[in-house]
Kinemage of the C-alpha trace (Angstrom):
@kinemage 1
@onewidth
@group {chain A} dominant
@subgroup {mainchain}
@vectorlist {calphas} color= white
{ca met a 1} P 162.399 59.916 9.260
{ca arg a 2} L 164.962 62.732 10.851
{ca ala a 3} L 163.531 61.507 14.467
{ca leu a 4} L 164.972 58.229 13.866
{ca glu a 5} L 167.933 58.562 12.462
{ca ala a 6} L 168.595 60.841 15.462
{ca asp a 7} L 167.776 58.519 17.811
{ca pro a 8} L 168.013 54.456 16.280
{ca thr a 9} L 167.038 53.007 19.823
{ca val a 10} L 163.788 54.114 18.648
{ca ser a 11} L 161.941 51.491 17.080
{ca cys a 12} L 158.141 52.847 16.546
{ca ile a 13} L 157.831 56.446 16.150
{ca gly a 14} L 154.304 58.565 15.654
{ca thr a 15} L 152.794 62.320 15.223
{ca his a 16} L 150.546 64.560 16.699
{ca val a 17} L 147.028 64.482 14.352
{ca trp a 18} L 144.839 67.046 13.746
{ca met a 19} L 140.925 66.048 13.464
{ca phe a 20} L 138.788 67.378 10.792
{ca his a 21} L 135.161 66.692 9.547
{ca asp a 22} L 134.760 67.427 5.534
{ca asp a 23} L 137.549 69.629 4.757
{ca pro a 24} L 140.924 68.610 5.846
{ca glu a 25} L 141.829 72.575 5.256
{ca val a 26} L 139.580 73.538 8.447
{ca val a 27} L 141.131 71.742 11.772
{ca asp a 28} L 138.319 70.714 14.142
{ca ser a 29} L 140.405 69.791 16.827
{ca val a 30} L 144.339 68.843 17.614
{ca phe a 31} L 145.288 65.089 18.962
{ca thr a 32} L 148.535 65.313 20.818
{ca thr a 33} L 150.334 62.471 21.758
{ca pro a 34} L 153.112 61.951 24.499
{ca glu a 35} L 156.687 62.192 23.324
{ca his a 36} L 158.675 59.923 25.696
{ca his a 37} L 158.455 56.012 25.763
{ca ala a 38} L 157.574 56.298 29.601
{ca glu a 39} L 154.490 58.576 28.809
{ca ile a 40} L 153.407 56.322 25.894
{ca lys a 41} L 152.935 53.147 27.593
{ca arg a 42} L 151.433 54.925 30.387
{ca gly a 43} L 148.466 56.656 28.358
{ca leu a 44} L 148.265 53.102 26.863
{ca leu a 45} L 146.908 52.184 29.502
{ca arg a 46} L 143.982 55.123 29.629
{ca gly a 47} L 143.932 55.074 25.372
{ca ser a 48} L 145.263 55.143 21.943
{ca ser a 49} L 148.846 57.591 23.065
{ca met a 50} L 149.950 56.842 19.685
{ca val a 51} L 148.369 57.171 16.408
{ca his a 52} L 148.152 54.491 13.845
{ca gly a 53} L 148.046 56.379 11.465
{ca ser a 54} L 150.829 58.449 11.829
{ca ile a 55} L 153.270 55.438 12.705
{ca val a 56} L 156.372 53.987 11.203
{ca val a 57} L 157.920 50.888 12.804
{ca asp a 58} L 160.849 49.010 12.365
{ca arg a 59} L 160.564 46.011 10.305
{ca glu a 60} L 162.227 43.748 12.332
{ca ala a 61} L 160.353 44.920 15.476
{ca met a 62} L 156.683 43.694 13.938
{ca leu a 63} L 158.409 40.498 12.821
{ca asp a 64} L 159.878 40.129 16.413
{ca ile a 65} L 156.221 40.670 18.148
{ca gly a 66} L 154.508 38.606 15.579
{ca gly a 67} L 152.490 41.677 13.982
{ca phe a 68} L 149.145 42.138 14.342
{ca asp a 69} L 146.510 39.908 16.180
{ca glu a 70} L 144.205 39.089 13.514
{ca arg a 71} L 140.977 37.994 16.721
{ca tyr a 72} L 140.661 41.764 16.898
{ca arg a 73} L 138.951 43.595 13.815
{ca leu a 74} L 138.874 47.014 14.783
{ca val a 75} L 141.531 48.168 17.926
{ca ala a 76} L 144.333 45.262 17.068
{ca asp a 77} L 146.281 48.646 16.847
{ca leu a 78} L 145.870 48.577 20.559
{ca glu a 79} L 147.072 45.357 21.229
{ca leu a 80} L 149.957 45.733 19.314
{ca tyr a 81} L 150.926 48.364 21.157
{ca asp a 82} L 151.051 46.491 24.053
{ca arg a 83} L 153.735 43.890 23.376
{ca leu a 84} L 155.748 46.595 21.428
{ca val a 85} L 156.227 49.054 24.160
{ca leu a 86} L 157.150 46.135 26.444
{ca lys a 87} L 160.451 45.153 24.260
{ca tyr a 88} L 160.912 48.255 21.964
{ca lys a 89} L 161.433 51.739 22.618
{ca thr a 90} L 158.285 54.557 20.836
{ca ala a 91} L 158.561 57.946 20.945
{ca asn a 92} L 156.229 60.902 19.135
{ca ile a 93} L 157.186 63.973 17.651
{ca pro a 94} L 155.120 67.138 18.251
{ca val a 95} L 154.097 67.587 14.772
{ca gln a 96} L 151.146 67.498 13.397
{ca leu a 97} L 151.067 65.456 9.907
{ca val a 98} L 148.628 63.497 9.548
{ca gly a 99} L 144.484 64.694 9.802
{ca ile a 100} L 141.438 62.228 10.532
{ca arg a 101} L 138.503 62.918 9.136
{ca gln a 102} L 135.854 62.679 12.131
{ca his a 103} L 132.325 61.280 11.113
{ca ser a 104} L 129.075 59.244 12.026
{ca asp a 105} L 129.983 55.924 10.730
{ca gln a 106} L 133.306 55.491 12.178
{ca thr a 107} L 133.825 52.246 14.154
{ca ser a 108} L 135.835 53.428 17.136
{ca gly a 109} L 132.812 53.865 19.022
{ca thr a 110} L 130.684 50.226 18.015
{ca lys a 111} L 129.793 47.492 20.319
{ca leu a 112} L 132.283 45.442 18.370
{ca ala a 113} L 135.139 48.143 19.318
{ca phe a 114} L 134.396 48.198 23.421
{ca asp a 115} L 134.003 44.064 23.434
{ca glu a 116} L 137.524 44.111 21.910
{ca val a 117} L 138.743 47.051 24.767
{ca ile a 118} L 137.278 44.852 27.287
{ca asp a 119} L 139.093 41.737 26.168
{ca ile a 120} L 142.299 43.515 25.567
{ca cys a 121} L 141.657 45.160 29.358
{ca ser a 122} L 140.562 41.481 30.450
{ca arg a 123} L 143.795 40.342 29.215
{ca arg a 124} L 146.098 42.649 30.938
{ca leu a 125} L 144.665 42.188 34.446
{ca asp a 126} L 145.547 38.250 33.483
{ca ser a 127} L 149.391 39.541 32.820
{ca val a 128} L 152.089 40.084 35.153
{ca asn a 129} L 153.643 42.948 33.224
{ca tyr a 130} L 151.883 45.652 35.415
{ca thr a 131} L 152.726 47.391 38.569
{ca arg a 132} L 149.695 48.251 41.137
{ca glu a 133} L 149.241 51.796 40.269
{ca glu a 134} L 149.105 50.804 36.472
{ca thr a 135} L 147.020 47.967 37.165
{ca ser a 136} L 144.735 49.980 38.988
{ca ile a 137} L 144.507 52.615 35.911
{ca ile a 138} L 143.559 49.313 33.400
{ca arg a 139} L 140.734 48.759 35.943
{ca ser a 140} L 139.530 52.230 35.565
{ca thr a 141} L 139.368 51.609 31.551
{ca leu a 142} L 137.752 48.542 31.956
{ca ser a 143} L 135.517 50.055 34.440
{ca arg a 144} L 134.962 52.706 31.192
{ca ala a 145} L 134.481 50.424 28.759
{ca tyr a 146} L 131.646 48.484 30.716
{ca leu a 147} L 129.694 51.240 30.873
{ca tyr a 148} L 130.130 52.370 27.548
{ca arg a 149} L 129.232 48.493 26.047
{ca ser a 150} L 125.882 49.055 28.202
{ca arg a 151} L 124.990 52.010 26.027
{ca phe a 152} L 124.529 48.923 22.925
{ca val a 153} L 121.973 46.917 25.368
{ca asp a 154} L 118.205 47.186 23.880
{ca lys a 155} L 117.084 49.805 26.557
{ca trp a 156} L 113.828 47.397 27.626
{ca asn a 157} L 113.913 44.095 26.333
{ca gly a 158} L 117.362 44.117 27.466
{ca ile a 159} L 117.526 45.509 30.790
{ca gly a 160} L 118.899 42.676 32.371
{ca glu a 161} L 122.201 42.256 30.432
{ca arg a 162} L 122.332 46.850 31.223
{ca phe a 163} L 122.749 45.896 34.936
{ca lys a 164} L 125.343 43.000 34.283
{ca tyr a 165} L 127.805 45.287 32.580
{ca leu a 166} L 126.721 47.712 34.977
{ca gly a 167} L 127.863 45.318 37.929
{ca arg a 168} L 131.041 44.664 36.323
{ca ala a 169} L 131.792 48.213 35.856
{ca ile a 170} L 131.259 48.865 39.391
{ca arg a 171} L 133.039 45.684 40.526
{ca val a 172} L 136.151 46.169 38.257
{ca ser a 173} L 136.865 50.317 39.705
{ca pro a 174} L 134.309 50.837 42.582
{ca asn a 175} L 136.463 53.831 43.335
{ca thr a 176} L 136.115 55.520 39.777
{ca phe a 177} L 132.913 54.098 38.722
{ca val a 178} L 130.724 57.874 39.220
{ca trp a 179} L 133.762 59.668 37.466
{ca asn a 180} L 133.728 56.913 34.436
{ca ser a 181} L 129.995 57.488 34.389
{ca cys a 182} L 130.141 61.088 34.299
{ca ser a 183} L 132.362 61.121 31.939
{ca val a 184} L 130.512 58.405 29.612
{ca phe a 185} L 127.261 60.669 29.828
{ca ile a 186} L 129.118 64.009 29.304
{ca phe a 187} L 130.930 62.576 26.258
{ca asn a 188} L 127.587 61.216 24.633
{ca gln a 189} L 126.520 64.723 24.620
{ca val a 190} L 129.546 66.422 22.389
{ca ser a 191} L 129.476 66.286 18.934
{ca ile a 192} L 131.756 64.389 16.966
{ca pro a 193} L 134.476 67.297 16.208
{ca his a 194} L 134.573 67.513 19.739
{ca asn a 195} L 135.462 63.916 20.728
{ca ala a 196} L 138.946 63.515 20.296
{ca thr a 197} L 139.965 66.958 22.641
{ca leu a 198} L 137.004 66.000 25.298
{ca arg a 199} L 138.401 62.163 25.220
{ca arg a 200} L 141.699 63.631 25.891
{ca phe a 201} L 140.855 65.937 28.983
{ca leu a 202} L 138.673 63.488 30.597
{ca ser a 203} L 141.468 60.199 30.674
{ca gly a 204} L 143.933 62.575 31.262
{ca phe a 205} L 142.257 64.611 34.302
{ca gly a 206} L 140.504 61.862 36.023
{ca pro a 207} L 142.881 59.270 37.299
{ca arg a 208} L 144.572 62.377 38.732
{ca phe a 209} L 142.898 62.217 41.871
{ca leu a 210} L 141.081 58.620 41.524
{ca thr a 211} L 142.638 55.062 42.173
{ca gly a 212} L 141.381 52.174 39.763
{ca arg a 213} L 140.189 50.160 42.948
C-alpha cells in the first residue's frame, strides 16, 4: 500500500512470488516480475508478467475496463491485464509477498488453459493495439501455445489433429517454430518445482535473437 501511496498514478501493483511444493517454508524457486509498466506490458505478450494472487487493483479502474471476462475460466487474468495495461499504469514491487504451491493438479498446463491462451493471442492479432515487433512476439507465443495444445491429442487416433496444431504453429511463426519446439520439449522434461524458473528463462531468452515471423 505504501508503494501505491508513493505513486498515485499506478492503478495496479503486484509483487514477486516464491514457489513451494509442500512446505511454504521451503522455497523451490522465486518468480521475479518486471517492475515498470512498459516492461510489464511487453512481458504479457509472452506470458504473465503479473501474478494474479499478488496484485492490488484500483476499484475504479476495474469497473472501467469491465472486470473479468467470464468466457475465460483459467486464464481470465491474462485477458484482464491486456485491457488494463492499455488504459492504466501498472507496476510490480521487488519483494516476495506471496507463495504459490506447485502441484501436479494445477490447471495452468491443461488443454482448456492452452485453448484459452490461443484464443487470447488470436484476438490480440486481430486488434490494432500492437506494434509490428509486438505482433511478432504474439505470433511466437501463439505458435508455442499450439505446440503445447498438440500434446493433448491422442497419440494414435488423433494424428491428423496433432498435425493440424503443428501446422498452425509453423504458419503463425515459422522463424520461431524450431526454438519453440525445443523449449516445449525441454519444459516437459523438467519437474514441477523448477517449471517457473525454466519458463522465465526460455520466454525471456529466445525472443532476443528470434523474431516472430
